[in-house]
LODREN-995158 format. One line per 4 residues: number of its first residue (from 1); their letters; for each residue x, y, z of N, C-alpha, C, O. Coordinates in pm, whole numbers, plus 50000, padded with zeros to 5 digits. Atoms other than C-alpha are relative to their C-alpha. Layout:
N
NUM	A	X Y Z X Y Z X Y Z X Y Z ~ ... $
END
This chain:
285
1	XXXX	49915 49890 49955 50771 49958 51882 49914 50100 50078 49807 50139 50033 ~ 50074 49913 49911 50659 50185 52164 49994 50143 49945 50091 50192 49886 ~ 50013 49860 50039 50526 50533 52091 50082 50087 50095 50056 50088 50215 ~ 49918 49909 49921 50787 50782 52213 50003 50135 49932 49969 50148 49815 $
5	XXXX	49991 49866 50057 50840 51153 52164 50100 50004 49885 50078 50073 49785 ~ 49898 50003 50105 51152 51079 51957 49944 49937 49872 49971 49985 49762 ~ 50061 50065 50115 50958 50843 51730 49901 50094 49931 49905 50110 49809 ~ 50102 49911 50057 50668 51087 51681 50065 50120 49933 50016 50169 49831 $
9	XXXX	49931 49886 50061 50912 51369 51610 50049 49964 49859 50040 50045 49768 ~ 49955 50044 50133 51057 51168 51319 49881 49990 49904 49892 50028 49788 ~ 50118 50010 50084 50708 51096 51189 49951 50138 49957 49906 50156 49844 ~ 50040 49863 50032 50626 51468 51204 50089 50056 49890 50041 50120 49797 $
13	XXXX	49907 49949 50100 50938 51552 51005 49974 49936 49863 49979 50004 49761 ~ 50035 50067 50126 50848 51291 50742 49870 50056 49943 49860 50079 49823 ~ 50129 49947 50044 50491 51421 50728 50014 50140 49942 49936 50180 49856 ~ 49977 49863 50049 50628 51773 50668 50083 50002 49872 50118 50109 49822 $
17	XXXX	49930 50006 50128 50813 51650 50360 50151 49986 50009 50218 49989 49906 ~ 49855 50015 49986 51163 51607 50504 50045 49860 49960 49969 49763 49968 ~ 49935 50129 50022 51399 51330 50398 50091 49972 50119 50169 50059 50159 ~ 49920 50035 49883 51561 51148 50690 50099 49891 49964 50067 49801 49886 $
21	XXXX	49899 50103 50029 51881 50942 50682 49951 49862 50040 49881 49846 50140 ~ 50045 50137 49973 51824 50568 50669 50045 49953 50138 49974 49877 50204 ~ 49947 50046 49871 52040 50520 50979 49915 50048 50118 49922 49991 50226 ~ 50082 49947 49891 51793 50726 51185 49862 49937 50004 49785 49962 50097 $
25	XXXX	50133 50060 50008 51489 50522 51081 50010 49850 50026 49993 49769 49936 ~ 49987 50140 49960 51539 50199 51271 49874 49955 50073 49800 50037 50128 ~ 50112 50055 49924 51277 49969 51421 49892 49944 49910 49893 49964 49789 ~ 50104 50072 50072 50971 49769 51322 49910 50092 49917 49875 50060 49804 $
29	XXXX	50091 49911 50070 50754 50066 51226 50057 50042 49866 49991 50032 49763 ~ 49941 49947 50122 50995 50209 50972 50032 49889 49901 50024 49910 49780 ~ 49975 50112 50091 51089 49869 50832 49871 49962 49927 49873 49935 49807 ~ 50127 50033 50063 50720 49796 50770 49958 50107 49901 49904 50077 49795 $
33	XXXX	50033 49890 50092 50670 50139 50613 50081 49989 49872 50030 50017 49763 ~ 49915 50016 50119 50961 50070 50379 49948 49886 49912 49936 49901 49791 ~ 50051 50115 50075 50827 49729 50279 49867 50034 49934 49842 49994 49820 ~ 50133 49967 50050 50477 49869 50234 50001 50114 49898 49898 50143 49838 $
37	XXXX	49991 49893 50098 50603 50153 50014 49946 50134 50048 49925 50224 49967 ~ 50048 49873 49946 50479 50427 50247 50112 50103 50001 50088 50222 49982 ~ 49883 49914 50016 50832 50570 50253 50086 49943 49888 50094 49822 49870 ~ 49919 50043 50114 51061 50559 49951 50143 50051 50016 50167 50154 50078 $
41	XXXX	49858 49970 49982 51439 50566 49928 50048 50104 49901 49999 50113 49788 ~ 49926 49907 50085 51659 50842 49789 50147 49975 50025 50190 49966 50140 ~ 49857 50028 49987 52027 50778 49721 50082 50124 49968 50059 50190 49866 ~ 49909 49886 50018 52295 51046 49758 50142 49946 50012 50201 49947 50120 $
45	XXXX	49869 50063 49994 52622 50883 49663 49989 49868 50075 49911 49781 50037 ~ 50005 50120 49919 52682 50616 49926 49897 50011 50113 49876 49915 50187 ~ 50097 49978 49893 52419 50763 50158 49859 49977 49949 49827 50005 49833 ~ 50140 50024 50035 52054 50665 50159 49910 50069 50101 49936 50067 50222 $
49	XXXX	50098 49937 49912 51762 50858 50298 49860 49957 49954 49844 49898 49848 ~ 50137 50036 50033 51385 50810 50302 49909 50120 50014 49929 50206 50099 ~ 50102 49896 49993 51092 51038 50237 49863 49933 49984 49854 49817 49944 ~ 50136 50051 50013 50714 50995 50240 49961 49999 49853 49983 50097 49781 $
53	XXXX	50042 50010 50140 50574 50874 49908 49882 50092 49971 49875 50152 49864 ~ 50118 49916 50014 50246 51061 49958 49956 50044 50139 49930 49961 50225 ~ 50039 49950 49868 50154 51285 50251 49861 49952 50038 49837 49915 50153 ~ 50137 50042 49972 49787 51197 50221 49995 49854 50044 49932 49821 50145 $
57	XXXX	50001 50141 49965 49847 50823 50225 50078 49974 50129 50045 49882 50203 ~ 49923 50015 49877 50105 50863 50504 49910 50021 50123 49914 49944 50218 ~ 50091 49973 49889 49843 51017 50733 49894 49890 50011 49859 49849 50122 ~ 50097 50109 49997 49588 50750 50633 50063 49875 50063 50000 49806 50143 $
61	XXXX	49928 50118 49950 49848 50480 50709 50016 50008 50151 49989 49910 50221 ~ 49979 49985 49856 49930 50617 51055 49870 49984 50077 49868 49925 50185 ~ 50127 50008 49928 49564 50646 51148 49945 49858 50000 49898 49810 50103 ~ 50060 50132 50008 49455 50304 51025 50085 49892 50066 50031 49800 50126 $
65	XXXX	49912 50106 49949 49761 50101 51131 50042 50023 50145 50055 49929 50223 ~ 49949 49971 49865 49875 50281 51448 49906 50087 50083 49939 50124 50196 ~ 50100 49919 49929 49563 50482 51545 50056 50135 50042 50022 50185 50150 ~ 49947 49866 49974 49757 50809 51530 49928 50098 49908 49946 50096 49787 $
69	XXXX	50082 49910 50080 49521 51083 51419 50058 50141 49993 50030 50214 49898 ~ 49944 49865 49995 49714 51398 51516 50141 49990 50056 50159 49978 50177 ~ 49861 50018 49958 50093 51375 51527 50044 50107 50100 50109 50076 50200 ~ 49959 49892 49911 50143 51715 51690 49941 49982 50139 50010 50003 50239 $
73	XXXX	50065 50019 49870 49893 51640 51966 50062 49884 50076 50083 49892 50197 ~ 49935 50114 49936 50050 51301 52034 50137 50040 50054 50174 50001 50164 ~ 49867 49956 49957 50394 51462 52053 49990 50085 50127 50069 50068 50220 ~ 50017 49915 49881 50272 51724 52303 49968 49918 50123 50022 49945 50231 $
77	XXXX	50037 50084 49886 50116 51458 52526 50121 49920 50050 50143 49911 50171 ~ 49886 50083 49960 50427 51239 52523 50111 50082 50066 50192 50029 50141 ~ 49899 49913 49940 50642 51536 52621 49960 50049 50139 50040 50110 50209 ~ 50049 49953 49870 50427 51606 52929 49982 49879 50092 49888 49801 50076 $
81	XXXX	50002 50118 49913 50497 51352 53203 49879 49995 50091 49838 49886 50132 ~ 50111 49998 49905 50206 51465 53421 49864 50005 49931 49763 50036 49995 ~ 50127 49997 50072 49939 51443 53151 49904 49895 50055 49945 49783 50084 ~ 50102 50092 49953 49616 51283 53266 49991 49879 49907 49994 49894 49785 $
85	XXXX	50001 50122 50080 49594 50920 53151 49884 49997 49901 49899 49953 49787 ~ 50116 49998 50089 49245 50967 53007 50028 50085 49877 49988 50050 49766 ~ 49966 49913 50113 49377 51251 52791 50098 49929 49907 50089 49941 49785 ~ 49905 50076 50083 49665 51031 52674 49926 49901 49910 49958 49887 49792 $
89	XXXX	50075 50098 50078 49418 50766 52564 49924 50069 49888 49924 50021 49774 ~ 50081 49931 50100 49196 51015 52383 50083 50050 49884 50039 50051 49769 ~ 49918 49938 50105 49483 51170 52193 50088 49899 49930 50098 49902 49807 ~ 49906 50092 50064 49730 50888 52134 49932 49876 49944 49987 49809 49856 $
93	XXXX	50066 50122 50043 49477 50609 52085 50078 49877 50037 50074 49777 49965 ~ 49916 50111 49959 49712 50379 52275 49915 49875 50018 49818 49876 50094 ~ 50079 50123 49997 49583 50025 52229 50002 49931 50136 49922 49841 50161 ~ 49999 50058 49865 49677 49939 52588 49875 50039 50077 49831 49970 50168 $
97	XXXX	50113 49949 49926 49380 50144 52699 49869 49995 49922 49763 49979 49982 ~ 50124 49997 50078 49132 50155 52411 50027 49947 49861 50134 49971 49804 ~ 49989 50050 50136 49074 49978 52082 49876 50043 49923 49764 50005 49958 ~ 50112 49957 50083 48858 50144 51819 50057 50044 49866 50176 50073 49853 $
101	XXXX	49957 49955 50131 48869 50237 51454 49890 50085 49939 49781 50037 49910 ~ 50099 49910 50058 48691 50539 51315 50026 50024 49852 49939 50078 49783 ~ 49961 49973 50138 48871 50552 50981 49979 49875 49917 50062 49783 49920 ~ 50033 50118 50079 48706 50303 50746 49998 50035 49851 49975 50150 49814 $
105	XXXX	50008 49978 50143 48721 50259 50371 50134 49991 49930 50232 49943 49988 ~ 49878 50009 50081 48981 50288 50095 49996 50105 49890 49891 50162 49859 ~ 49983 49902 50107 49110 50516 49821 49974 49937 49864 50009 49821 49841 ~ 50021 50046 50138 49001 50484 49457 50044 50110 49904 50050 50228 49940 $
109	XXXX	49959 49905 50104 49117 50648 49136 49967 49939 49865 49945 49818 49855 ~ 50026 50048 50135 49053 50621 48765 50052 50100 49899 50054 50221 49924 ~ 49953 49914 50110 49192 50757 48440 49889 50028 49900 49912 50098 49800 ~ 50115 49975 50085 48848 50757 48280 49875 49996 50088 49876 49928 50191 $
113	XXXX	50120 49997 49915 48496 50826 48415 49940 49861 50019 49919 49788 49922 ~ 50068 50126 49966 48341 50527 48592 49875 50034 50079 49883 50095 50186 ~ 50126 49975 49932 47976 50547 48687 49976 49893 50104 49975 49774 50073 ~ 50018 50093 49889 47915 50389 49026 49881 50044 50085 49818 50147 50058 $
117	XXXX	50105 49965 49905 47662 50389 49308 50059 50002 50140 50137 49914 50177 ~ 49958 49988 49861 47724 50503 49665 49878 50040 50082 49820 50146 50061 ~ 50121 49978 49921 47444 50479 49920 49878 50021 49911 49789 50101 49941 ~ 50114 49994 50090 47204 50431 49629 49998 50118 49906 49906 50133 49826 $
121	XXXX	49995 49880 50083 47309 50756 49462 50112 49988 49897 50218 49932 49927 ~ 49896 50006 50103 47504 50789 49133 50123 50082 50041 50111 50191 50098 ~ 49876 49928 49976 47868 50889 49168 50095 49966 49886 50102 49851 49841 ~ 49904 50022 50108 48133 50933 48898 50140 49999 50058 50183 50095 50122 $
125	XXXX	49862 50012 49954 48483 50812 48978 50092 50052 49889 50118 49981 49792 ~ 49909 49940 50098 48713 51044 48784 50061 50125 50062 50034 50237 50018 ~ 49944 49886 49927 48914 51264 49023 50098 50081 49916 50159 50029 49822 ~ 49904 49913 50067 49123 51559 48908 50141 49950 50027 50167 49881 50126 $
129	XXXX	49860 50036 49980 49496 51510 48866 50048 50050 50135 50020 50163 50175 ~ 49947 49962 49869 49670 51514 49201 49904 49975 50114 49933 50013 50228 ~ 50096 50028 49893 49364 51397 49395 49946 49858 49985 49959 49796 49879 ~ 50062 50131 49999 49186 51073 49489 49860 50014 50058 49823 50120 50107 $
133	XXXX	50129 50005 49933 48841 50974 49609 50009 49894 50110 50055 49783 50086 ~ 49999 50095 49890 48806 50809 49949 49858 49950 50023 49767 50029 50050 ~ 50131 50062 49981 48515 50567 49980 49990 49952 50145 50051 49852 50183 ~ 50018 50036 49860 48409 50554 50344 49891 49893 50017 49914 49790 50080 $
137	XXXX	50110 50096 49991 48072 50376 50313 50015 49894 49891 49931 49883 49801 ~ 49969 50096 50106 48225 50098 50108 49897 49888 49989 49885 49825 49884 ~ 50100 50106 50005 47946 49854 50202 49890 50031 49900 49825 49940 49848 ~ 50106 49960 50095 47709 50054 49980 50059 50053 49870 49991 50123 49796 $
141	XXXX	49933 49955 50121 47961 50118 49701 50000 49887 49897 50044 49776 49927 ~ 50005 50102 50104 47907 49931 49374 50041 50058 49866 50021 50177 49840 ~ 49953 49960 50132 48053 49944 49024 49947 49902 49897 49906 49791 49934 ~ 50046 50094 50105 47952 49790 48688 50084 49873 49998 50203 49877 50030 $
145	XXXX	49931 50129 49997 48044 49422 48651 50118 49991 49905 50209 49910 49926 ~ 49893 50010 50099 48268 49485 48350 50122 50086 50035 50219 50086 49959 ~ 49885 49920 49957 48502 49722 48538 50102 49908 50067 50067 49828 50154 ~ 49893 50078 49940 48837 49564 48626 50061 50080 50115 50102 50195 50097 $
149	XXXX	49941 49934 49883 48964 49649 48974 50149 49967 50004 50188 49850 50000 ~ 49854 50017 49997 49341 49703 48990 50051 50049 50135 50042 50168 50167 ~ 49946 49965 49869 49499 49696 49336 50145 50041 49988 50226 49969 49932 ~ 49864 49947 50005 49812 49908 49374 50062 49985 50138 50008 50034 50237 $
153	XXXX	49937 50031 49872 50051 49795 49646 50070 50120 50062 50060 50140 50183 ~ 49918 49891 49947 50274 50103 49681 49944 50137 49968 49880 50158 49864 ~ 50061 49867 50010 50181 50466 49728 50045 50078 49877 49964 50144 49813 ~ 49949 49922 50113 50405 50615 49459 49936 49952 49869 49906 50034 49782 $
157	XXXX	50064 50053 50121 50257 50385 49193 49853 50041 49993 49801 50069 49885 ~ 50140 49957 49998 49904 50472 49303 49988 50145 49959 49892 50185 49893 ~ 50002 49856 50032 49987 50840 49269 50023 50024 49852 49973 50123 49797 ~ 49962 49977 50138 50122 50799 48916 49946 49890 49906 50019 49839 49822 $
161	XXXX	50056 50110 50077 49886 50545 48761 50001 50027 49850 50013 49933 49771 ~ 50004 49969 50144 49870 50728 48427 50129 49959 49930 50129 49932 49810 ~ 49871 50034 50058 50237 50649 48374 50028 49850 49999 50140 49807 49970 ~ 49983 50145 49998 50179 50275 48408 49889 49927 49925 49880 49804 49931 $
165	XXXX	50112 50061 50070 49874 50215 48192 50046 49902 49893 49973 49808 49859 ~ 49949 50090 50103 50091 50048 47928 50012 49856 50052 49998 49761 49975 ~ 49992 50135 49942 50137 49754 48168 49865 49931 50000 49855 49811 49976 ~ 50134 50057 49997 49763 49705 48199 49953 49963 49860 49878 49867 49843 $
169	XXXX	50035 50034 50139 49725 49710 47819 50051 49861 49965 49986 49788 49889 ~ 49943 50132 50027 49951 49402 47812 49913 49888 50055 49898 49784 49991 ~ 50071 50108 49931 49736 49204 48055 49849 50006 49980 49784 49902 49972 ~ 50145 49984 50008 49384 49347 48019 49954 50028 49858 49848 49981 49815 $
173	XXXX	50039 49960 50133 49381 49492 47670 49934 50137 50000 49886 50183 50103 ~ 50062 49867 50011 49251 49825 47545 49849 49990 50010 49789 49887 49976 ~ 50145 49993 49997 48894 49929 47603 49937 49966 50133 49822 50004 50157 ~ 50053 50035 49869 48848 49791 47954 50006 50120 50094 50106 50193 50096 $
177	XXXX	49997 49895 49898 48751 50037 48225 50068 49946 50125 50039 49834 50169 ~ 49920 50042 49887 48988 50021 48521 49972 50089 50121 49978 50212 50111 ~ 50012 49928 49874 48919 50121 48881 50122 49965 50084 50143 49848 50117 ~ 49880 50024 49921 49240 50162 49078 49968 50018 50147 49904 50116 50187 $
181	XXXX	50021 49993 49855 49231 50092 49451 50135 49990 50070 50224 49919 50024 ~ 49876 50001 49924 49503 50151 49707 49993 49898 50112 49891 49886 50180 ~ 49994 50096 49890 49611 49880 49948 50000 50070 50136 49968 50009 50237 ~ 49996 49925 49875 49649 50152 50211 49893 50106 50001 49868 50168 49897 $
185	XXXX	49968 50057 49869 49510 50225 50456 49969 49850 50008 49865 49805 49959 ~ 50011 50145 49992 49558 49855 50533 49912 49962 50118 49962 49932 50226 ~ 50093 50022 49890 49246 49795 50738 49903 49885 49975 49814 49861 50057 ~ 50087 50113 50030 49077 49495 50572 49874 50037 49925 49804 49949 49875 $
189	XXXX	50123 49958 50067 48796 49704 50422 50004 49971 49850 49903 49933 49792 ~ 49989 50027 50142 48927 49666 50068 49970 49853 49970 49895 49822 49878 ~ 50027 50143 50021 48929 49286 50096 49852 49967 50020 49795 49889 49944 ~ 50142 50028 49975 48578 49286 50244 49915 50047 49882 49820 49978 49843 $
193	XXXX	50076 49950 50114 48450 49498 49955 50020 49911 49877 49924 49878 49807 ~ 49971 50085 50117 48624 49285 49691 49925 49867 50009 49880 49814 49907 ~ 50072 50128 49984 48464 48971 49836 49850 50017 49975 49780 49920 49944 ~ 50143 49976 50016 48121 49135 49808 49960 50026 49855 49841 50032 49824 $
197	XXXX	50029 49974 50141 48149 49203 49433 50052 49883 49916 50118 49793 49968 ~ 49959 50111 50088 48212 48977 49131 50102 50042 49896 50135 49963 49808 ~ 49911 49946 50102 48455 49195 48934 50136 49931 49999 50181 49879 50101 ~ 49863 50049 50012 48792 49078 48805 50093 50091 50079 50076 50212 50078 $
201	XXXX	49903 49924 49921 49080 49185 49031 50141 49966 49953 50177 49850 49940 ~ 49860 50016 50036 49441 49239 48924 50085 50069 50106 50062 50186 50138 ~ 49912 49943 49897 49711 49293 49186 50132 50043 49937 50199 49964 49872 ~ 49874 49945 50050 50004 49516 49093 50086 50035 50119 50060 50131 50191 $
205	XXXX	49913 49978 49885 50283 49492 49347 50145 49978 49965 50180 49961 49848 ~ 49858 50024 50020 50656 49445 49394 50022 49857 49950 49951 49765 49988 ~ 49963 50132 50050 50814 49154 49208 50104 49941 50094 50220 49920 50056 ~ 49912 50058 49899 50965 49011 49525 49919 49906 50088 49798 49891 50070 $
209	XXXX	50067 50100 49916 50884 48756 49794 49885 50060 50079 49779 49999 50091 ~ 50106 49936 49922 50684 49000 50005 49882 50034 49911 49767 50021 49953 ~ 50107 49967 50093 50486 49112 49701 49914 49878 49967 49791 49887 49962 ~ 50073 50125 50027 50393 48752 49620 49917 49960 50122 49802 49918 50108 $
213	XXXX	50071 50036 49877 50297 48690 49984 49878 50088 50021 49772 50038 50060 ~ 50113 49908 49985 50075 48999 49995 49887 49958 49907 49771 49951 49948 ~ 50102 50041 50098 49894 48888 49679 49930 49872 50044 49807 49865 50043 ~ 50061 50129 49966 49840 48531 49796 49920 50006 50129 49809 49953 50136 $
217	XXXX	50064 50000 49868 49752 48601 50160 49880 50093 50007 49779 50059 50068 ~ 50104 49898 49984 49539 48912 50120 49895 49999 49890 49785 50050 49910 ~ 50093 49991 50111 49373 48862 49784 49965 49864 49938 49847 49829 49930 ~ 50029 50126 50070 49407 48524 49608 49922 49904 50090 49829 49838 50043 $
221	XXXX	50068 50092 49909 49297 48326 49915 49853 50036 50018 49770 49950 50045 ~ 50138 49954 49981 48981 48538 49937 49921 50001 49870 49800 49979 49871 ~ 50070 49979 50126 48899 48587 49569 50014 49885 49902 49938 49876 49806 ~ 49982 50112 50090 49028 48273 49404 50045 50042 49861 50124 50136 49847 $
225	XXXX	49952 49982 50136 49071 48264 49026 49962 50134 49938 50017 50170 49834 ~ 50030 49869 50058 48911 48603 48966 50103 50105 50042 50095 50221 50002 ~ 49885 49915 49967 49225 48751 49122 50119 49951 49920 50136 49831 49898 ~ 49877 50036 50071 49550 48759 48929 50108 50100 50036 50080 50211 50082 $
229	XXXX	49883 49916 49969 49899 48904 48973 50052 50058 49869 50070 49985 49771 ~ 49948 49935 50120 50028 49156 48721 50148 49964 49984 50232 50008 50062 ~ 49863 50043 50027 50343 48998 48575 50041 50057 49865 50003 50002 49762 ~ 49959 49939 50127 50501 49224 48311 50082 49903 49915 50147 49813 49968 $
233	XXXX	49932 50090 50093 50649 49057 48002 50150 49994 50026 50212 49890 50002 ~ 49855 49995 49981 51003 49166 48095 50040 49972 50144 50146 50016 50189 ~ 49976 50019 49857 50983 49045 48456 50136 49936 50030 50201 49973 50127 ~ 49873 50069 49970 51288 48817 48434 50118 50095 49988 50208 50094 50072 $
237	XXXX	49892 49902 50017 51516 49092 48302 50003 50098 50116 50110 50132 50167 ~ 50008 49904 49889 51393 49331 48570 50052 49937 50130 50130 49998 50202 ~ 49958 50066 49876 51443 49080 48852 50149 49969 49998 50216 49984 50100 ~ 49857 50032 50011 51788 48974 48725 50087 50119 50034 50200 50103 50078 $
241	XXXX	49926 49877 49969 51895 49336 48770 49940 50072 50121 49956 50193 50137 ~ 50072 49942 49888 51693 49390 49087 50082 50013 50127 50204 50024 50124 ~ 49943 49971 49870 51760 49429 49457 50031 49871 50076 49939 49799 50115 ~ 49959 50121 49928 51960 49150 49626 49980 50015 50151 49944 49919 50219 $
245	XXXX	50016 49976 49856 51947 49308 49972 49857 49973 50044 49835 49911 50148 ~ 50140 50022 49966 51567 49305 49971 49969 49850 50006 49896 49805 50094 ~ 50022 50145 50001 51567 48934 49883 50055 49936 50127 49988 49853 50189 ~ 49937 50059 49882 51806 48848 50166 49925 50033 50128 49918 49951 50220 $
249	XXXX	50077 49960 49882 51596 49040 50419 49869 49921 50007 49827 49882 50116 ~ 50131 50065 50002 51272 48872 50310 50009 49847 50007 49913 49782 50048 ~ 49989 50144 50012 51406 48518 50264 49967 49922 50128 49894 49823 50121 ~ 50031 50078 49879 51392 48403 50630 49851 49984 50024 49807 49879 50072 $
253	XXXX	50144 50006 49976 51021 48481 50645 49926 49922 49892 49825 49857 49920 ~ 50076 50056 50111 50921 48355 50301 50070 49884 49928 50028 49845 49819 ~ 49922 50105 50067 51174 48079 50220 49914 49879 49963 49937 49817 49859 ~ 50081 50120 50023 50910 47803 50242 49867 50031 49928 49783 49943 49914 $
257	XXXX	50125 49962 50067 50635 47995 50060 49985 49928 49866 50079 49922 49787 ~ 50030 50069 50125 50473 47800 49778 49907 50086 49913 49841 50177 49961 ~ 50089 49930 50092 50290 47925 49471 49861 49937 50007 49832 49841 49937 ~ 50137 50049 49991 49928 47869 49574 49926 50024 49870 49844 49943 49827 $
261	XXXX	50053 49970 50132 49830 48036 49248 50104 49954 49899 50211 50014 49890 ~ 49902 50059 50091 50003 47826 48982 50046 50098 49893 50153 50080 49835 ~ 49964 49901 50102 50006 48126 48749 50121 50084 50039 50182 50147 49953 ~ 49883 49922 49957 50279 48289 48958 50120 49911 50033 50219 49958 50088 $
265	XXXX	49890 50094 49969 50499 47978 48989 50129 50043 49933 50235 50040 49995 ~ 49878 49958 50072 50743 48101 48723 50060 50127 50060 50182 50141 50068 ~ 49952 49877 49935 50764 48443 48889 50074 49967 50128 50184 50018 50150 ~ 49938 50037 49873 50843 48289 49227 50133 49929 49976 50231 49954 50046 $
269	XXXX	49877 50072 50033 51102 48058 49071 50108 50097 49952 50226 50079 49982 ~ 49905 49901 50052 51264 48355 48897 50062 50081 50114 50182 50109 50112 ~ 49950 49925 49885 51296 48547 49223 50106 49919 50074 50209 49973 50113 ~ 49903 50086 49932 51473 48251 49384 50121 49971 49912 50232 49953 49962 $
273	XXXX	49889 50028 50093 51685 48190 49074 50107 50109 50008 50226 50079 50015 ~ 49905 49888 50002 51843 48536 49080 50027 50055 50140 50114 50141 50156 ~ 49984 49951 49862 51813 48593 49458 49983 50152 50005 50057 50223 50072 ~ 50026 49857 50009 51669 48934 49382 49850 50026 49991 49770 49936 49962 $
277	XXXX	50138 49956 50020 51345 49128 49377 50002 50134 49928 50107 50198 49918 ~ 50006 49874 50075 51226 49429 49181 49883 50083 50050 49770 50034 50059 ~ 50102 49909 49951 51033 49729 49311 49909 50048 49887 49957 50083 49779 ~ 50092 49963 50106 50719 49815 49115 50015 50146 49957 49972 50182 49848 $
281	XXXX	49979 49860 50041 50816 50184 49116 50084 50011 49874 50077 50111 49803 ~ 49916 49998 50119 51064 50093 48842 49921 50000 49870 49976 50028 49764 ~ 50084 50003 50120 50772 50058 48600 49932 50134 49972 49857 50146 49874 ~ 50058 49868 50025 50671 50422 48630 50080 50069 49889 50200 50090 49904 $
285	X	49930 49935 50111 50755 50590 48299 50018 50148 50030 50075 50221 49949 $
END
């Protein structure tokens, strides 16, 4: 989808905390944001609107995926027809003219102190409530081997990890230290870091076709058996009462997808059995 003043104006409104009607958010960008959990739905009777799940992650997402670093500046440039092309490139980061990425790394969080190393120096991962730590120099970031890395697919779940720890107790057990990592910004740095370490990785995502595809394509294929998908004990009940529309939208793309990881075969079969999927936000207590 082409960058236009109308598009950027909507992104600015979302970034400012506004909820926009679903009918006004059409096109590839917004559909991908919805699937990726960057925007979340709000229902008002028969009407549906969307808002940003996390302002911080929204800005990270725009910069890493679309190379938009300053929404207001991009909007001003697009509204000026006689703007110098070089200035347009510098401000909009339009890939037709330049390709570069200055925003590297990924977000981490923890509910308990985790002692790590960054650039050879000790660092404690234990941010205050309402904040995260962004690891830019991820190539020099290391954690103890017994720490379990938990990848969070959607922004709202990453923001409220304390309200989902009961799910990890089911799969990991008490006493394990957990480092939570965000899938966004989706720039490949998280996968590169995970491949460089030996820690166990658990993926927590939507219980739908896209969620399974994300796990298999982005993590299981790279990490093998030390990666696993978080499948809650009540997954069948949740899916049976899940979202049919989401399944129908995803089916054309993922109809022939197989369970490369045999451990998720039952989950995949369940999704097809009920023709539904379930959003991981439903597990937030």
